[in-house]
C-alpha positions in Angstrom: -0.1 0.2 0.0 1.3 3.5 -0.9 -0.6 6.6 0.5 0.0 10.1 -0.9 -1.3 12.9 1.1 -1.4 16.8 0.5 -2.9 19.4 2.8 -3.1 23.0 1.3 -5.3 26.1 2.3 -6.0 27.5 5.7 -5.5 31.1 6.8 -1.7 31.1 5.9 -2.4 29.0 2.8 0.7 26.6 3.7 1.1 23.3 1.6 2.1 20.0 3.5 2.2 16.6 2.2 3.8 13.2 2.3 3.9 10.2 0.4 4.2 7.0 2.5 5.1 3.3 1.4 3.6 0.9 4.0 6.4 -1.8 3.1 9.1 0.8 4.4 7.3 1.1 7.7 8.2 -0.7 10.9 5.4 -3.5 11.9 3.7 -1.4 14.5 3.4 1.7 12.1 2.3 -0.1 9.4 -0.5 -2.1 11.2 -1.4 1.5 12.5 -1.6 2.8 9.0 -3.8 -0.3 7.7 -6.1 0.0 10.5 -6.6 3.6 10.0 -7.0 3.3 6.2 -9.5 0.5 7.0 -11.5 2.5 9.6 -11.6 5.6 7.2 -14.0 3.8 4.9 -11.9 4.8 2.0 -11.4 1.5 0.6 -15.0 0.6 0.9 -16.1 3.6 -1.0 -17.8 4.7 1.7 -17.0 8.4 1.0 -17.1 10.7 -2.0 -15.1 13.5 -2.7 -16.6 16.7 -1.0 -15.9 20.4 -0.5 -17.9 23.4 0.8 -18.9 25.8 -1.5 -17.4 28.9 0.3 -14.2 27.3 1.8 -11.8 30.4 1.5 -9.9 29.8 4.9 -10.4 26.1 5.1 -7.6 23.7 5.0 -8.2 21.3 2.0 -6.9 17.4 2.0 -6.3 15.2 -0.8 -5.5 11.5 0.0 -4.5 8.9 -2.9 -4.4 5.2 -1.8 -2.8 2.7 -3.9 -3.7 -0.7 -2.9 -3.7 -4.1 -4.5 -3.7 -2.7 -8.0 -6.8 -0.1 -7.1 -6.3 3.7 -6.8 -8.5 5.3 -4.5 -8.8 9.2 -4.1 -10.6 11.3 -1.6 -10.5 15.1 -1.3 -12.5 17.4 1.3 -12.0 20.3 3.7 -12.3 21.0 7.1 -16.1 21.5 7.0 -16.9 18.4 5.0 -14.6 15.7 6.1 -16.5 12.5 7.4 -15.6 11.6 11.0 -14.1 8.3 10.3 -11.4 9.8 7.9 -10.2 12.2 10.5 -7.7 9.9 12.4 -6.1 9.1 9.1 -5.5 12.5 8.4 -4.4 13.3 11.7 -1.9 10.6 11.3 -0.7 11.7 7.9 -0.3 15.4 9.2 2.3 14.1 11.7 4.5 12.9 9.0 4.0 15.6 6.4 6.5 18.2 5.5 6.2 22.0 3.8 5.8 21.6 -0.1 6.0 24.3 -2.8 2.5 24.9 -4.0 3.5 22.9 -7.2 5.2 20.3 -5.6 3.3 16.8 -5.0 4.5 14.0 -2.6 6.4 11.3 -4.3 4.5 8.8 -6.7 4.3 5.2 -5.6 6.7 3.1 -7.5 5.5 1.7 -10.8 
């Protein structure tokens, strides 16, 4: 599993993100990531991409999960995030770094 995360917007307009390859994580962290992804409902397709109509100062989140030959994507903002996704976003934010606005986290290996 490979997870790509990007957070943009907010009052300061900062852009942060990360690309995480689950195989490179220690076993406890890998299990935590797998648990958070499963609990988020993203793999089951439980959540559609969402955004608030007037979300100028809200943080916007993009998550892409490459898993078993499938690519799953989600985007939303602070106002529209489904509750089950928030723990995954919090975990990814802790591992993020500042990005230039035109920079994307590393793509998964081909």
